[in-house]
Structure formats: structure tokens, C-alpha cells
A tleap script that builds the chain and sets N, CA, C and O, in Angstrom:
source leaprc.protein.ff14SB
mol = sequence {
  NMET TRP GLY PHE VAL LEU ALA ASN VAL GLU
  PRO GLY LYS GLU PRO GLU PHE PHE SER ASN
  LEU GLY SER ILE HIE GLN VAL ARG HIE VAL
  PHE TYR LEU PHE ASP ASP TYR GLU TYR LEU
  LEU GLU VAL GLU ALA ASP SER THR GLN GLU
  LEU ALA LYS VAL LEU THR ASN HIE ILE ARG
  HIE LEU PRO GLY VAL GLU ARG THR ALA SER
  TYR ILE GLU GLY ASN THR ARG GLU PHE ALA
  PRO LEU GLU LYS GLU GLU THR GLY SER PRO
  ARG ALA GLU PRO SER ILE CTYR
}
set mol.1.N position { -18.035 15.688 -1.014 }
set mol.1.CA position { -16.986 14.874 -0.496 }
set mol.1.C position { -16.961 13.555 -1.214 }
set mol.1.O position { -17.914 12.787 -1.347 }
set mol.2.N position { -15.655 13.392 -1.686 }
set mol.2.CA position { -15.226 12.252 -2.365 }
set mol.2.C position { -14.840 11.722 -1.725 }
set mol.2.O position { -14.629 12.367 -0.698 }
set mol.3.N position { -14.364 10.098 -1.634 }
set mol.3.CA position { -13.506 9.340 -1.247 }
set mol.3.C position { -13.492 7.705 -2.254 }
set mol.3.O position { -14.372 7.311 -3.019 }
set mol.4.N position { -12.553 7.217 -2.001 }
set mol.4.CA position { -12.351 5.964 -2.456 }
set mol.4.C position { -11.796 5.093 -2.525 }
set mol.4.O position { -10.747 5.209 -3.159 }
set mol.5.N position { -12.178 3.462 -1.840 }
set mol.5.CA position { -11.774 2.395 -1.016 }
set mol.5.C position { -10.992 1.341 -2.219 }
set mol.5.O position { -11.267 1.470 -3.412 }
set mol.6.N position { -10.146 0.460 -1.802 }
set mol.6.CA position { -9.488 -0.197 -2.443 }
set mol.6.C position { -9.861 -1.211 -1.567 }
set mol.6.O position { -9.391 -1.183 -0.429 }
set mol.7.N position { -10.668 -2.154 -1.911 }
set mol.7.CA position { -10.334 -3.584 -1.509 }
set mol.7.C position { -10.133 -4.725 -1.495 }
set mol.7.O position { -10.130 -5.139 -2.654 }
set mol.8.N position { -9.967 -5.443 -0.835 }
set mol.8.CA position { -9.774 -7.189 -1.261 }
set mol.8.C position { -11.071 -7.841 -0.371 }
set mol.8.O position { -11.403 -7.218 0.638 }
set mol.9.N position { -11.691 -8.882 -0.667 }
set mol.9.CA position { -12.748 -9.418 -0.063 }
set mol.9.C position { -12.279 -11.215 -0.365 }
set mol.9.O position { -11.923 -11.793 -1.392 }
set mol.10.N position { -12.520 -11.770 1.293 }
set mol.10.CA position { -12.215 -12.873 0.970 }
set mol.10.C position { -12.529 -14.472 0.138 }
set mol.10.O position { -13.437 -15.040 0.745 }
set mol.11.N position { -12.201 -15.017 -0.638 }
set mol.11.CA position { -12.572 -15.742 -1.650 }
set mol.11.C position { -13.995 -16.469 -1.338 }
set mol.11.O position { -14.222 -17.008 -0.255 }
set mol.12.N position { -14.686 -16.434 -2.133 }
set mol.12.CA position { -16.567 -16.911 -2.034 }
set mol.12.C position { -17.347 -16.047 -0.598 }
set mol.12.O position { -18.419 -16.232 -0.022 }
set mol.13.N position { -16.384 -15.198 -0.422 }
set mol.13.CA position { -17.705 -14.219 0.377 }
set mol.13.C position { -18.067 -12.845 -0.065 }
set mol.13.O position { -18.469 -12.117 0.843 }
set mol.14.N position { -18.006 -12.257 -1.422 }
set mol.14.CA position { -18.315 -12.061 -2.959 }
set mol.14.C position { -19.673 -11.425 -2.455 }
set mol.14.O position { -19.956 -10.287 -2.084 }
set mol.15.N position { -20.534 -12.796 -2.606 }
set mol.15.CA position { -22.030 -12.399 -2.610 }
set mol.15.C position { -22.498 -11.568 -1.475 }
set mol.15.O position { -23.164 -10.558 -1.703 }
set mol.16.N position { -22.136 -11.993 -0.046 }
set mol.16.CA position { -22.252 -11.211 0.877 }
set mol.16.C position { -21.586 -10.160 1.097 }
set mol.16.O position { -22.261 -9.514 1.899 }
set mol.17.N position { -20.699 -9.632 0.868 }
set mol.17.CA position { -19.943 -8.143 0.404 }
set mol.17.C position { -21.111 -7.538 -0.262 }
set mol.17.O position { -21.905 -6.788 0.306 }
set mol.18.N position { -21.189 -7.995 -1.808 }
set mol.18.CA position { -21.963 -7.122 -1.939 }
set mol.18.C position { -23.448 -6.764 -1.813 }
set mol.18.O position { -24.000 -5.665 -1.837 }
set mol.19.N position { -24.021 -8.211 -1.648 }
set mol.19.CA position { -25.307 -7.609 -0.646 }
set mol.19.C position { -25.170 -6.506 0.432 }
set mol.19.O position { -25.580 -5.350 0.326 }
set mol.20.N position { -24.734 -6.877 1.145 }
set mol.20.CA position { -24.502 -5.479 2.659 }
set mol.20.C position { -23.626 -4.111 1.727 }
set mol.20.O position { -23.772 -2.977 2.182 }
set mol.21.N position { -23.113 -4.218 0.980 }
set mol.21.CA position { -22.550 -2.919 0.620 }
set mol.21.C position { -23.902 -2.266 -0.154 }
set mol.21.O position { -24.245 -1.090 -0.030 }
set mol.22.N position { -24.454 -3.063 -0.805 }
set mol.22.CA position { -25.921 -2.058 -1.052 }
set mol.22.C position { -26.669 -1.602 0.087 }
set mol.22.O position { -27.617 -0.889 -0.244 }
set mol.23.N position { -26.547 -1.784 1.310 }
set mol.23.CA position { -27.164 -1.210 2.127 }
set mol.23.C position { -26.418 0.478 2.575 }
set mol.23.O position { -26.968 1.302 3.307 }
set mol.24.N position { -25.314 0.613 2.023 }
set mol.24.CA position { -24.420 1.891 2.211 }
set mol.24.C position { -24.761 2.837 1.035 }
set mol.24.O position { -24.233 2.687 -0.067 }
set mol.25.N position { -25.590 3.742 1.278 }
set mol.25.CA position { -26.404 4.879 0.282 }
set mol.25.C position { -24.932 5.224 0.063 }
set mol.25.O position { -24.639 4.619 -0.969 }
set mol.26.N position { -23.750 5.945 0.539 }
set mol.26.CA position { -22.991 6.932 0.439 }
set mol.26.C position { -21.877 5.949 -0.873 }
set mol.26.O position { -20.813 6.455 -1.228 }
set mol.27.N position { -22.226 4.895 -1.307 }
set mol.27.CA position { -21.284 4.055 -2.016 }
set mol.27.C position { -22.100 4.294 -3.489 }
set mol.27.O position { -23.293 4.116 -3.738 }
set mol.28.N position { -20.681 4.901 -4.622 }
set mol.28.CA position { -21.260 5.347 -5.761 }
set mol.28.C position { -21.605 4.423 -7.036 }
set mol.28.O position { -22.616 4.260 -7.719 }
set mol.29.N position { -19.978 3.762 -7.040 }
set mol.29.CA position { -20.235 2.946 -8.103 }
set mol.29.C position { -18.614 2.226 -7.377 }
set mol.29.O position { -17.783 2.709 -6.608 }
set mol.30.N position { -18.724 0.815 -8.106 }
set mol.30.CA position { -17.817 -0.049 -7.143 }
set mol.30.C position { -17.409 -0.698 -9.048 }
set mol.30.O position { -18.176 -1.193 -9.874 }
set mol.31.N position { -15.721 -0.357 -9.150 }
set mol.31.CA position { -15.220 -0.861 -9.521 }
set mol.31.C position { -14.500 -2.150 -9.599 }
set mol.31.O position { -14.301 -2.388 -8.408 }
set mol.32.N position { -13.966 -3.170 -10.301 }
set mol.32.CA position { -13.277 -4.773 -10.169 }
set mol.32.C position { -11.896 -4.157 -11.039 }
set mol.32.O position { -12.105 -3.563 -12.097 }
set mol.33.N position { -10.819 -4.293 -10.651 }
set mol.33.CA position { -9.379 -4.061 -10.879 }
set mol.33.C position { -8.833 -5.795 -10.524 }
set mol.33.O position { -9.122 -6.752 -9.805 }
set mol.34.N position { -7.654 -5.288 -11.813 }
set mol.34.CA position { -6.432 -6.756 -12.076 }
set mol.34.C position { -5.347 -5.980 -11.723 }
set mol.34.O position { -4.624 -5.415 -12.543 }
set mol.35.N position { -5.166 -5.922 -10.105 }
set mol.35.CA position { -4.239 -5.646 -9.543 }
set mol.35.C position { -4.301 -6.173 -8.020 }
set mol.35.O position { -5.089 -7.011 -7.581 }
set mol.36.N position { -3.386 -5.554 -7.385 }
set mol.36.CA position { -3.130 -6.020 -5.722 }
set mol.36.C position { -4.499 -5.629 -5.043 }
set mol.36.O position { -4.768 -6.194 -3.983 }
set mol.37.N position { -5.184 -4.922 -5.443 }
set mol.37.CA position { -6.435 -4.734 -4.677 }
set mol.37.C position { -7.647 -4.896 -5.429 }
set mol.37.O position { -7.502 -4.424 -6.557 }
set mol.38.N position { -9.199 -5.557 -5.166 }
set mol.38.CA position { -9.578 -6.060 -6.421 }
set mol.38.C position { -10.942 -5.426 -6.443 }
set mol.38.O position { -11.891 -5.943 -7.032 }
set mol.39.N position { -11.005 -4.418 -5.859 }
set mol.39.CA position { -12.274 -3.505 -6.023 }
set mol.39.C position { -11.962 -1.985 -5.979 }
set mol.39.O position { -11.015 -1.776 -5.220 }
set mol.40.N position { -12.357 -1.077 -6.439 }
set mol.40.CA position { -12.270 0.021 -6.217 }
set mol.40.C position { -13.711 0.948 -6.113 }
set mol.40.O position { -14.297 1.392 -7.100 }
set mol.41.N position { -14.167 1.146 -4.625 }
set mol.41.CA position { -15.302 1.776 -4.250 }
set mol.41.C position { -15.280 3.307 -4.601 }
set mol.41.O position { -14.248 3.969 -4.489 }
set mol.42.N position { -16.505 3.852 -5.044 }
set mol.42.CA position { -16.246 5.379 -5.369 }
set mol.42.C position { -17.447 5.763 -3.967 }
set mol.42.O position { -18.573 5.265 -3.989 }
set mol.43.N position { -17.136 6.404 -3.177 }
set mol.43.CA position { -18.137 6.999 -2.010 }
set mol.43.C position { -18.040 8.910 -1.672 }
set mol.43.O position { -17.130 9.718 -1.488 }
set mol.44.N position { -19.461 8.952 -1.733 }
set mol.44.CA position { -19.876 10.269 -1.653 }
set mol.44.C position { -20.439 10.364 -0.731 }
set mol.44.O position { -21.436 9.645 -0.658 }
set mol.45.N position { -20.081 11.415 0.638 }
set mol.45.CA position { -20.519 12.024 1.175 }
set mol.45.C position { -21.111 13.691 1.817 }
set mol.45.O position { -20.540 14.656 1.310 }
set mol.46.N position { -22.086 13.960 2.766 }
set mol.46.CA position { -21.796 15.599 3.160 }
set mol.46.C position { -20.575 16.226 3.503 }
set mol.46.O position { -20.238 17.308 3.020 }
set mol.47.N position { -19.765 15.461 4.482 }
set mol.47.CA position { -18.850 16.134 5.200 }
set mol.47.C position { -17.250 15.557 5.549 }
set mol.47.O position { -17.435 16.075 6.650 }
set mol.48.N position { -16.320 15.167 5.616 }
set mol.48.CA position { -15.500 14.978 5.388 }
set mol.48.C position { -15.017 13.711 6.939 }
set mol.48.O position { -14.174 12.815 6.932 }
set mol.49.N position { -16.097 14.225 8.260 }
set mol.49.CA position { -16.684 13.332 9.247 }
set mol.49.C position { -17.563 12.423 8.918 }
set mol.49.O position { -17.634 11.384 9.574 }
set mol.50.N position { -18.540 12.702 7.639 }
set mol.50.CA position { -19.208 11.800 7.687 }
set mol.50.C position { -18.572 10.957 6.381 }
set mol.50.O position { -19.270 9.945 6.316 }
set mol.51.N position { -17.624 10.910 5.372 }
set mol.51.CA position { -17.316 9.765 4.726 }
set mol.51.C position { -16.215 8.774 5.451 }
set mol.51.O position { -16.150 7.551 5.324 }
set mol.52.N position { -15.298 9.697 6.308 }
set mol.52.CA position { -14.508 9.155 7.569 }
set mol.52.C position { -15.037 7.778 8.145 }
set mol.52.O position { -14.507 6.668 8.129 }
set mol.53.N position { -16.349 8.236 8.702 }
set mol.53.CA position { -16.875 7.504 9.602 }
set mol.53.C position { -17.795 6.155 8.761 }
set mol.53.O position { -18.133 5.152 9.389 }
set mol.54.N position { -18.178 6.381 6.959 }
set mol.54.CA position { -18.349 5.008 6.358 }
set mol.54.C position { -17.009 4.496 5.578 }
set mol.54.O position { -17.068 3.571 4.769 }
set mol.55.N position { -15.992 5.068 5.842 }
set mol.55.CA position { -14.843 4.711 4.932 }
set mol.55.C position { -14.315 3.358 6.293 }
set mol.55.O position { -13.887 2.241 6.005 }
set mol.56.N position { -14.491 3.830 7.544 }
set mol.56.CA position { -13.715 3.344 9.046 }
set mol.56.C position { -14.583 2.470 9.675 }
set mol.56.O position { -14.168 1.443 10.212 }
set mol.57.N position { -16.221 2.909 9.651 }
set mol.57.CA position { -16.855 2.205 10.603 }
set mol.57.C position { -17.847 1.433 9.678 }
set mol.57.O position { -18.851 1.094 10.304 }
set mol.58.N position { -17.850 1.131 8.624 }
set mol.58.CA position { -18.691 0.018 7.515 }
set mol.58.C position { -17.992 0.040 6.916 }
set mol.58.O position { -17.614 -1.096 7.203 }
set mol.59.N position { -17.273 0.359 6.143 }
set mol.59.CA position { -16.664 -0.447 4.787 }
set mol.59.C position { -15.890 -1.107 5.199 }
set mol.59.O position { -16.320 -2.216 4.880 }
set mol.60.N position { -14.794 -1.297 5.827 }
set mol.60.CA position { -13.893 -1.727 6.404 }
set mol.60.C position { -14.579 -3.002 7.319 }
set mol.60.O position { -13.783 -3.939 7.382 }
set mol.61.N position { -15.380 -3.167 7.770 }
set mol.61.CA position { -16.318 -3.975 8.666 }
set mol.61.C position { -17.412 -4.779 7.926 }
set mol.61.O position { -18.193 -5.280 8.735 }
set mol.62.N position { -17.731 -5.075 6.542 }
set mol.62.CA position { -18.422 -5.616 5.614 }
set mol.62.C position { -17.455 -7.020 6.014 }
set mol.62.O position { -16.251 -7.099 6.253 }
set mol.63.N position { -18.672 -8.211 5.970 }
set mol.63.CA position { -18.180 -10.147 6.015 }
set mol.63.C position { -17.002 -9.949 4.851 }
set mol.63.O position { -17.253 -9.218 3.893 }
set mol.64.N position { -15.892 -10.523 4.942 }
set mol.64.CA position { -15.303 -11.133 3.554 }
set mol.64.C position { -14.180 -9.977 3.895 }
set mol.64.O position { -13.060 -10.392 4.194 }
set mol.65.N position { -14.419 -8.453 3.870 }
set mol.65.CA position { -13.158 -7.934 4.037 }
set mol.65.C position { -11.800 -8.043 4.673 }
set mol.65.O position { -11.566 -8.018 5.881 }
set mol.66.N position { -10.916 -8.171 3.661 }
set mol.66.CA position { -9.776 -8.758 4.298 }
set mol.66.C position { -8.838 -7.292 4.775 }
set mol.66.O position { -8.336 -6.931 5.839 }
set mol.67.N position { -8.909 -6.691 3.368 }
set mol.67.CA position { -7.900 -5.491 3.938 }
set mol.67.C position { -8.840 -4.402 2.646 }
set mol.67.O position { -9.634 -4.724 1.763 }
set mol.68.N position { -8.192 -2.825 3.145 }
set mol.68.CA position { -8.348 -1.857 2.489 }
set mol.68.C position { -7.373 -0.790 2.619 }
set mol.68.O position { -6.261 -0.972 3.115 }
set mol.69.N position { -7.886 0.587 2.068 }
set mol.69.CA position { -6.843 1.482 1.194 }
set mol.69.C position { -8.017 2.179 1.124 }
set mol.69.O position { -9.003 1.859 0.459 }
set mol.70.N position { -7.809 3.754 2.273 }
set mol.70.CA position { -8.768 4.962 2.105 }
set mol.70.C position { -8.145 6.197 1.097 }
set mol.70.O position { -6.933 6.381 1.207 }
set mol.71.N position { -8.613 6.738 0.483 }
set mol.71.CA position { -8.243 7.963 0.140 }
set mol.71.C position { -9.152 9.199 -0.024 }
set mol.71.O position { -9.762 9.196 -1.094 }
set mol.72.N position { -9.316 9.931 0.533 }
set mol.72.CA position { -10.455 10.955 0.933 }
set mol.72.C position { -9.814 12.191 -0.113 }
set mol.72.O position { -8.652 12.194 -0.520 }
set mol.73.N position { -10.706 13.080 -0.394 }
set mol.73.CA position { -10.860 14.370 -1.373 }
set mol.73.C position { -10.970 15.100 -0.551 }
set mol.73.O position { -11.879 14.590 0.104 }
set mol.74.N position { -10.492 16.654 0.311 }
set mol.74.CA position { -10.651 17.340 1.191 }
set mol.74.C position { -9.677 18.342 1.088 }
set mol.74.O position { -8.589 18.271 0.518 }
set mol.75.N position { -10.425 19.756 2.000 }
set mol.75.CA position { -9.985 20.805 2.170 }
set mol.75.C position { -8.801 20.635 3.118 }
set mol.75.O position { -8.981 20.156 4.237 }
set mol.76.N position { -7.725 20.977 2.741 }
set mol.76.CA position { -6.387 20.662 4.039 }
set mol.76.C position { -7.046 21.489 5.257 }
set mol.76.O position { -6.928 21.015 6.386 }
set mol.77.N position { -7.609 22.485 5.109 }
set mol.77.CA position { -8.476 23.018 6.019 }
set mol.77.C position { -9.025 22.334 7.391 }
set mol.77.O position { -8.676 22.630 8.533 }
set mol.78.N position { -9.992 21.323 6.987 }
set mol.78.CA position { -10.639 20.526 7.572 }
set mol.78.C position { -9.786 19.338 8.870 }
set mol.78.O position { -10.083 18.715 9.890 }
set mol.79.N position { -8.429 19.625 7.848 }
set mol.79.CA position { -7.480 18.298 9.057 }
set mol.79.C position { -6.625 19.061 9.663 }
set mol.79.O position { -6.130 20.004 9.046 }
set mol.80.N position { -6.251 18.781 11.114 }
set mol.80.CA position { -5.178 19.703 11.715 }
set mol.80.C position { -4.013 19.472 11.305 }
set mol.80.O position { -3.981 18.421 10.664 }
set mol.81.N position { -2.746 20.133 11.410 }
set mol.81.CA position { -1.450 20.599 10.743 }
set mol.81.C position { -0.954 18.964 11.665 }
set mol.81.O position { -1.288 18.708 12.822 }
set mol.82.N position { -0.182 18.141 10.841 }
set mol.82.CA position { 1.114 17.462 11.062 }
set mol.82.C position { 2.239 18.316 12.543 }
set mol.82.O position { 2.851 19.383 12.575 }
set mol.83.N position { 2.150 17.761 13.051 }
set mol.83.CA position { 3.362 18.446 14.127 }
set mol.83.C position { 4.482 16.918 14.082 }
set mol.83.O position { 4.390 15.715 14.328 }
set mol.84.N position { 5.645 18.026 13.544 }
set mol.84.CA position { 7.164 16.896 13.055 }
set mol.84.C position { 8.297 17.084 13.937 }
set mol.84.O position { 8.546 18.285 13.828 }
set mol.85.N position { 8.892 16.718 14.520 }
set mol.85.CA position { 9.848 16.200 15.564 }
set mol.85.C position { 11.170 16.770 14.645 }
set mol.85.O position { 11.470 16.115 13.647 }
set mol.86.N position { 11.726 17.628 14.883 }
set mol.86.CA position { 13.156 18.451 14.608 }
set mol.86.C position { 13.954 17.777 15.052 }
set mol.86.O position { 13.872 17.611 16.269 }
set mol.87.N position { 14.951 17.160 14.403 }
set mol.87.CA position { 16.263 16.316 14.454 }
set mol.87.C position { 17.356 17.226 14.589 }
set mol.87.O position { 18.378 16.883 15.182 }
set mol.88.N position { 17.244 18.156 14.176 }
set mol.88.CA position { 18.796 19.264 14.940 }
set mol.88.C position { 19.781 18.900 13.518 }
set mol.88.O position { 20.852 19.502 13.435 }
set mol.89.N position { 19.487 18.136 12.663 }
set mol.89.CA position { 20.484 17.343 11.007 }
set mol.89.C position { 19.636 18.259 9.919 }
set mol.89.O position { 18.484 18.628 10.146 }
set mol.90.N position { 20.265 18.535 8.865 }
set mol.90.CA position { 19.754 19.347 8.149 }
set mol.90.C position { 19.172 18.346 6.748 }
set mol.90.O position { 19.869 17.573 6.090 }
set mol.91.N position { 17.994 18.584 6.593 }
set mol.91.CA position { 17.218 17.105 5.616 }
set mol.91.C position { 17.510 17.644 4.396 }
set mol.91.O position { 17.387 18.787 3.955 }
set mol.92.N position { 18.169 16.002 3.641 }
set mol.92.CA position { 18.466 16.013 2.242 }
set mol.92.C position { 18.023 16.540 1.455 }
set mol.92.O position { 17.197 17.030 2.224 }
set mol.93.N position { 17.695 17.053 0.315 }
set mol.93.CA position { 16.963 17.355 -0.675 }
set mol.93.C position { 17.059 15.736 -1.633 }
set mol.93.O position { 18.063 15.189 -2.089 }
set mol.94.N position { 15.667 15.313 -1.690 }
set mol.94.CA position { 15.349 14.630 -3.071 }
set mol.94.C position { 16.102 14.436 -4.114 }
set mol.94.O position { 16.425 15.559 -4.502 }
set mol.95.N position { 16.510 13.734 -4.707 }
set mol.95.CA position { 17.416 13.284 -6.259 }
set mol.95.C position { 16.269 13.303 -7.237 }
set mol.95.O position { 15.088 13.006 -7.059 }
set mol.96.N position { 16.891 13.717 -8.292 }
set mol.96.CA position { 15.468 13.687 -9.527 }
set mol.96.C position { 16.410 12.954 -10.649 }
set mol.96.O position { 17.455 13.524 -10.966 }
set mol.97.N position { 16.168 12.073 -11.077 }
set mol.97.CA position { 16.714 11.242 -11.890 }
set mol.97.C position { 16.159 11.065 -13.183 }
set mol.97.O position { 16.672 10.272 -13.972 }
savepdb mol mol.pdb
quit
């Protein structure tokens, strides 16, 4: 399983962030970004559950991490289907321009 984390780190906390990040053996690569997020972390794990645990319980709680966004590659059979409320009105089709 693969996942990606976009992360912003508080200015001046980068050395501590990278020091602690080194202890998370599931992190395979770190890329510096020039956009809304500062870092892209590539993460590998044996299962969806392990990947979600690393993303939510470890990376998000590293000192200095201000904001993250996580993306998980996965098989949709591993996730429970979403239940949507019926509104009673027909849904409009999206327009293509």
C-alpha cells in the first residue's frame, strides 16, 4: 500500500521534524514543494490500516507539523461504502465547458 502526505511545518521546526521523521520507517521519500504545502512524503505500508495509522497517529503529530493532507492508494473493497441521503429531487448533471 502506498500513501502520500502533504505537510506544512512551522518555521524553525524543520530540523526537529526531519529528525523525528527519520524514526518512521514507512516513509520512503520526502520531496520539497513550492506551493501551498512545503513537503510531500511518500509512505509505504503492508496494509491500509497500517498506512492510515502511520498517517494519522505518527506524521500528523510530529513536532512542528501545522497542517497535512493525506492520500491513500487502495482497493475500494477495503473501505465501507458511503451512505448517501436521498433528497427526493433529481440531481443535476455536471456541465462540461
